[in-house]
Wavefront OBJ file of the C-alpha trace (Angstrom):
o trace
v 47.158 1.105 14.574
v 47.293 -1.464 11.746
v 49.523 -3.738 13.848
v 47.102 -3.515 16.764
v 44.165 -4.380 14.502
v 46.079 -7.352 13.066
v 46.875 -8.578 16.585
v 43.212 -8.296 17.601
v 42.234 -10.215 14.456
v 44.537 -13.048 15.507
v 42.908 -13.261 18.937
v 39.346 -12.650 17.747
v 39.149 -13.599 14.065
v 36.296 -12.156 12.042
v 34.399 -15.030 10.470
v 31.551 -15.245 7.980
v 28.182 -15.559 9.740
v 27.102 -18.067 7.093
v 30.006 -20.422 6.352
v 32.315 -19.712 9.313
v 35.386 -19.028 7.184
v 37.620 -16.032 7.991
v 36.521 -12.737 6.469
v 38.858 -10.684 4.333
v 39.533 -7.083 5.381
v 37.192 -5.902 2.616
v 34.359 -8.206 3.755
v 31.809 -7.612 6.504
v 29.407 -10.014 8.275
v 29.096 -12.367 5.274
v 31.878 -13.317 2.876
v 31.489 -12.328 -0.764
v 31.097 -15.939 -1.859
v 28.226 -16.618 0.567
v 26.564 -13.305 -0.269
v 26.798 -14.059 -3.992
v 25.222 -17.492 -3.503
v 22.375 -16.377 -1.235
v 19.154 -17.946 -2.626
v 17.350 -14.764 -3.653
v 13.669 -14.949 -4.588
v 13.474 -11.748 -6.700
v 9.803 -11.574 -5.685
v 10.082 -7.774 -5.407
v 10.051 -7.647 -9.208
v 6.650 -9.361 -9.567
v 3.255 -8.207 -8.290
v 1.713 -11.688 -8.414
v 4.511 -13.561 -6.649
v 3.881 -16.455 -4.185
v 4.098 -14.159 -1.123
v 1.488 -11.779 -2.498
v -0.756 -14.695 -3.462
v -0.556 -15.958 0.111
v -2.663 -12.983 1.202
v -5.147 -12.953 -1.680
v -8.690 -13.304 -0.364
v -7.497 -12.836 3.217
v -6.432 -9.197 3.572
v -5.809 -6.268 1.244
v -2.182 -5.415 0.521
v -0.317 -3.423 -2.102
v 2.560 -5.841 -2.623
v 4.594 -8.421 -0.730
v 8.009 -9.995 -1.004
v 10.696 -12.041 0.735
v 14.405 -11.581 0.194
v 15.613 -15.195 0.469
v 14.495 -18.830 0.428
v 14.727 -20.539 3.838
v 15.363 -24.291 3.874
v 16.673 -26.566 6.608
v 20.436 -26.656 6.603
v 21.016 -23.857 4.123
v 22.979 -20.701 4.887
v 19.789 -18.680 5.284
v 18.749 -20.880 8.206
v 22.185 -20.375 9.761
v 21.934 -16.598 9.389
v 18.411 -16.451 10.827
v 19.450 -18.672 13.752
v 22.371 -16.380 14.595
v 20.142 -13.314 14.288
v 17.421 -14.690 16.576
v 19.306 -16.790 19.108
v 23.005 -15.852 19.049
v 22.800 -12.093 19.550
v 23.906 -11.289 15.999
v 21.838 -8.159 15.468
v 24.307 -7.096 12.786
v 23.180 -9.980 10.561
v 19.649 -8.596 10.389
v 20.794 -5.043 9.705
v 23.244 -6.213 7.045
v 20.598 -8.241 5.196
v 18.233 -5.285 5.477
v 20.754 -2.976 3.825
v 21.208 -5.375 0.913
v 17.487 -5.898 0.377
v 16.699 -2.229 0.890
v 18.800 -1.406 -2.160
v 16.736 -3.837 -4.214
v 13.373 -2.624 -2.885
v 14.348 0.983 -3.532
v 14.729 0.208 -7.235
v 11.471 -1.764 -7.426
v 8.414 0.081 -8.751
v 6.286 -1.889 -6.288
v 8.042 -0.451 -3.226
v 9.270 2.980 -4.296
v 6.277 4.773 -2.763
v 6.773 3.310 0.755
v 6.676 6.125 3.344
v 7.103 4.250 6.637
v 8.655 0.955 7.753
v 7.025 -0.961 10.620
v 8.543 -4.125 12.144
v 6.363 -6.880 13.571
v 6.744 -6.371 17.351
v 7.788 -8.839 20.015
v 5.965 -9.170 23.315
v 7.757 -7.286 26.102
v 8.692 -10.548 27.850
v 10.346 -11.993 24.771
v 11.950 -8.638 23.961
v 13.469 -8.506 27.442
v 14.669 -12.106 27.125
v 16.282 -11.632 23.689
v 17.336 -8.023 24.204
v 16.206 -6.858 20.770
v 13.612 -7.443 18.060
v 15.136 -9.338 15.131
v 12.534 -7.930 12.719
v 13.416 -4.402 13.821
v 17.095 -5.064 13.057
v 16.135 -6.044 9.507
v 13.911 -2.951 9.335
v 16.817 -0.717 10.425
v 18.859 -1.914 7.458
v 15.934 -1.435 5.089
v 15.393 2.075 6.427
v 19.026 3.028 5.845
v 19.216 2.074 2.174
v 15.601 2.808 1.212
v 15.911 6.180 2.989
v 12.484 5.694 4.543
v 11.729 6.425 8.223
v 11.259 3.581 10.694
v 8.500 3.445 13.316
v 9.348 0.594 15.731
v 6.429 1.303 18.078
v 3.553 1.672 15.610
v 2.341 -1.790 16.649
v 2.447 -3.431 20.063
v 2.034 -7.099 20.905
v -0.229 -7.462 23.925
v -0.368 -11.259 24.134
v 2.705 -13.466 24.417
v 1.832 -16.211 21.932
v 3.390 -19.656 21.738
v 5.964 -20.551 19.096
v 4.474 -21.008 15.628
v 7.077 -23.522 14.460
v 5.132 -26.795 14.792
v 1.575 -25.488 14.414
v -0.804 -26.137 11.529
v -1.921 -23.279 9.280
v -5.199 -22.861 11.185
v -3.505 -23.097 14.590
v -0.945 -20.482 13.495
v -3.753 -18.102 12.557
v -5.641 -18.848 15.785
v -2.465 -18.347 17.828
v -1.913 -14.748 16.682
v -5.494 -13.598 16.093
v -6.128 -10.183 17.659
v -2.826 -9.947 19.548
v -1.590 -6.703 17.981
v -2.636 -3.175 18.882
v -2.033 0.131 17.100
v -0.326 3.106 18.684
v -0.881 6.606 17.289
v -2.826 5.462 14.215
v -3.212 9.088 13.126
v 0.467 9.157 12.165
v -0.143 6.384 9.614
v -3.161 7.872 7.864
v -2.946 8.059 4.053
v 0.526 6.455 4.108
v 2.069 3.536 2.267
v 3.681 1.448 5.018
v 6.041 -1.511 4.755
v 5.360 -4.206 7.361
v 8.528 -6.206 8.089
v 9.105 -9.649 9.634
v 11.946 -12.167 9.734
v 10.517 -15.360 8.189
v 7.135 -15.963 6.587
v 5.647 -19.459 6.507
v 1.842 -19.309 6.406
v 1.553 -15.534 6.842
v -0.627 -15.817 9.976
v 1.370 -13.344 12.074
v 1.581 -10.802 9.265
v -2.105 -11.211 8.501
v -2.974 -10.352 12.097
v -0.774 -7.234 11.920
v -2.327 -6.232 8.592
v -5.831 -6.503 10.032
v -4.865 -4.095 12.818
v -3.162 -1.672 10.440
v -6.093 -1.820 8.025
v -8.265 0.077 10.514
v -6.235 3.230 9.752
v -7.879 5.646 7.325
v -6.341 5.648 3.841
v -3.451 3.339 4.724
v -1.738 1.182 2.087
v 0.195 -1.858 3.305
v 3.066 -3.781 1.753
v 5.054 -6.639 3.269
v 8.729 -7.633 3.223
v 10.501 -10.431 5.085
v 14.049 -11.706 5.266
v 13.024 -15.155 4.082
v 10.169 -17.430 3.104
v 10.020 -20.956 4.521
v 8.070 -23.963 3.241
v 4.604 -24.066 4.797
l 1 2 3 4 5 6 7 8 9 10 11 12 13 14 15 16 17 18 19 20 21 22 23 24 25 26 27 28 29 30 31 32 33 34 35 36 37 38 39 40 41 42 43 44 45 46 47 48 49 50 51 52 53 54 55 56 57 58 59 60 61 62 63 64 65 66 67 68 69 70 71 72 73 74 75 76 77 78 79 80 81 82 83 84 85 86 87 88 89 90 91 92 93 94 95 96 97 98 99 100 101 102 103 104 105 106 107 108 109 110 111 112 113 114 115 116 117 118 119 120 121 122 123 124 125 126 127 128 129 130 131 132 133 134 135 136 137 138 139 140 141 142 143 144 145 146 147 148 149 150 151 152 153 154 155 156 157 158 159 160 161 162 163 164 165 166 167 168 169 170 171 172 173 174 175 176 177 178 179 180 181 182 183 184 185 186 187 188 189 190 191 192 193 194 195 196 197 198 199 200 201 202 203 204 205 206 207 208 209 210 211 212 213 214 215 216 217 218 219 220 221 222 223 224 225 226 227 228 229
């Protein structure tokens, strides 16, 4: 069996999703060096961090955080690109598992009772084959030991890409595009809303406004990365 596995490794080498170097047998998805040097924000340790402040005066949240800093050309951009456009669902789940361990030990997130990913429109979901935010949420769910509800929100309007839009245009682009399903199941719960990358927070704000109509709900936010606005 070991010989067969070694032969397969020669034909299809396992490489790090960040740097592209071969993985050791003890490594998975990302090599230990790249994982060690991931640019962590540690925002989950502070209530008044930059992600939380992004929502102040806009919507009510319990807490908010992002796992990593996203900058052009860095390994985080490479990982996000492979997750969203290269079919590497495992990258999202792997990052979710790592961050879930950190959130589980944070006083700000210990009371989370449900994890909800930001949904994709059905057209984009069919095109990509999966929701990258849900893959991150799956990893979070595993290590936080909190249930996942991937259908709590639905996206009824297929919005344009947010990448090159201004802050106002981003907000306008996603205003009122999300709809709640079975809101009764979320009543009096602390939910964690999950997305891949946060820039201005427009998409998350729209989701939060929909979720905020649920009686007694408390909402926190977590993303894989935060990008410069």
